[in-house]
C-alpha positions as CSV (number, residue, x, y, z in Angstrom):
1,M,0.0,0.0,0.0
2,M,2.8,2.4,0.9
3,R,4.5,1.6,-2.4
4,D,1.4,2.6,-4.4
5,A,1.3,5.9,-2.5
6,N,4.9,6.5,-3.3
7,H,4.4,5.7,-7.0
8,T,1.4,8.2,-7.1
9,K,3.6,10.8,-5.5
10,Q,6.3,10.2,-8.1
11,K,3.9,11.3,-10.8
12,D,2.5,14.4,-9.0
13,M,5.0,17.1,-10.2
14,T,6.3,17.8,-13.6
15,S,9.1,15.3,-14.4
16,L,11.9,15.4,-17.0
17,V,13.0,11.9,-18.0
18,Y,16.5,11.9,-19.5
19,D,19.5,9.7,-20.1
20,G,21.9,10.1,-17.2
21,G,24.7,8.4,-19.0
22,C,25.0,11.3,-21.4
23,P,26.9,14.2,-19.8
24,L,25.1,16.7,-22.1
25,C,21.7,15.4,-21.1
26,K,22.7,15.4,-17.4
27,K,24.0,19.0,-17.6
28,A,20.8,20.1,-19.4
29,A,18.6,18.3,-16.9
30,S,20.5,19.8,-14.0
31,Y,20.2,23.3,-15.4
32,I,16.5,22.9,-16.2
33,C,15.7,21.7,-12.6
34,S,17.8,24.4,-11.0
35,T,15.8,27.1,-12.9
36,N,12.4,25.4,-12.5
37,A,11.7,24.3,-8.9
38,Y,8.6,22.4,-10.1
39,I,10.5,20.1,-12.4
40,N,11.8,16.8,-11.1
41,A,14.6,15.0,-13.0
42,V,14.4,11.3,-13.5
43,D,17.5,9.5,-14.8
44,A,16.3,6.7,-17.1
45,R,19.6,4.9,-17.1
46,H,19.9,4.6,-13.3
47,D,16.3,4.8,-12.0
48,I,14.8,2.1,-14.2
49,E,12.2,1.1,-11.6
50,H,10.6,4.6,-11.5
51,I,6.9,4.5,-12.4
52,L,7.4,7.0,-15.2
53,I,10.0,4.8,-16.9
54,K,7.5,2.0,-17.0
55,D,4.7,4.3,-18.2
56,I,7.0,5.6,-21.0
57,A,7.8,2.1,-22.1
58,A,4.1,1.1,-22.0
59,K,3.3,4.1,-24.2
60,R,6.1,3.0,-26.5
61,L,8.0,6.3,-26.3
62,N,11.6,5.7,-27.1
63,L,14.0,7.6,-24.8
64,N,16.8,7.0,-27.3
65,K,14.9,9.3,-29.7
66,G,14.2,12.0,-27.2
67,M,13.7,13.0,-23.6
68,V,10.3,13.1,-22.1
69,I,8.4,15.7,-20.0
70,F,5.4,14.5,-18.0
71,D,3.3,17.4,-16.8
72,G,0.8,15.4,-14.8
73,N,-1.5,14.9,-17.8
74,T,0.5,14.7,-21.0
75,Y,3.8,13.1,-22.1
76,H,5.8,15.5,-24.3
77,H,8.5,13.6,-26.2
78,G,11.6,14.9,-28.1
79,A,11.1,18.2,-29.8
80,A,7.8,18.7,-28.0
81,A,9.5,18.3,-24.7
82,V,12.1,21.0,-25.6
83,H,9.2,23.2,-26.7
84,Y,7.4,22.6,-23.4
85,I,10.5,23.4,-21.4
86,I,11.2,26.6,-23.3
87,L,7.7,27.9,-23.0
88,N,7.5,27.2,-19.2
89,M,11.1,28.2,-18.2
90,P,11.6,31.5,-16.4
91,H,13.7,33.8,-18.6
92,D,16.1,36.5,-17.8
93,K,16.5,38.8,-20.9
94,K,20.0,39.7,-19.8
95,R,21.3,36.2,-20.2
96,A,22.5,34.9,-23.6
97,L,20.5,31.7,-23.1
98,Y,17.3,33.7,-23.4
99,W,18.2,35.1,-26.8
100,M,19.4,31.6,-28.0
101,S,16.2,30.0,-26.9
102,L,13.9,32.4,-28.8
103,P,13.7,30.3,-32.0
104,L,12.7,27.3,-29.8
105,R,9.5,29.1,-28.8
106,F,8.2,27.9,-32.1
107,L,7.5,24.1,-32.3
108,I,8.6,23.9,-36.0
109,C,12.1,25.2,-34.9
110,C,12.2,22.6,-32.2
111,H,11.5,19.9,-34.8
112,L,14.2,21.3,-37.0
113,I,16.9,21.6,-34.3
114,Y,16.1,18.5,-32.1
115,P,17.8,16.0,-34.5
116,F,21.1,17.9,-33.9
117,F,20.6,17.4,-30.1
118,R,20.0,13.7,-30.7
119,F,23.0,13.4,-32.9
120,M,25.2,15.0,-30.2
121,R,23.9,12.6,-27.6
122,F,24.6,9.7,-29.9
123,C,28.2,10.9,-30.5
124,V,28.8,11.4,-26.7
125,L,27.5,7.9,-25.9
126,K,29.7,6.4,-28.6
127,W,32.7,8.3,-27.3
128,K,32.0,7.1,-23.7
129,G,31.4,3.6,-24.9
130,L,27.8,3.5,-23.5
131,P,25.1,1.5,-25.2
132,P,21.7,3.1,-26.0
133,L,19.0,2.8,-23.3
134,K,17.1,-0.4,-23.3
135,M,13.5,0.4,-23.6
136,T,11.5,-2.7,-22.6
137,K,8.0,-2.7,-24.1
138,S,5.5,-3.9,-21.6
139,R,2.7,-6.0,-22.9
140,R,-0.8,-4.5,-23.0
141,P,-3.6,-6.6,-21.6
């Protein structure tokens, strides 16, 4: 019974699910969580028993093709997750990151730029000698 309450609590706040084996992903997740107190980071490589990891696998969302944001109702995957983060992130107009993020306020730009992010992740994982995440697909009843 306590386990079920814990699993429900795990899904209460907005969660960012990322590959903790990728230093770029880890740094981005750390920055996002430090600027957004309401976002909880979930490392898919090391926290494989987390309820969100199981839900993502059941929904057949591939974390090798993009990170996932779960906002309590909707799963945002890949470019849509980046778009969600950019739209919901506090911005300081004096910081360079604000100006660099302006194109990402448009979903079409996210879809154009996100493959580059995935390619960089792929290169870093190859360089570190890490395999892609294993996404187990749970069977639906």
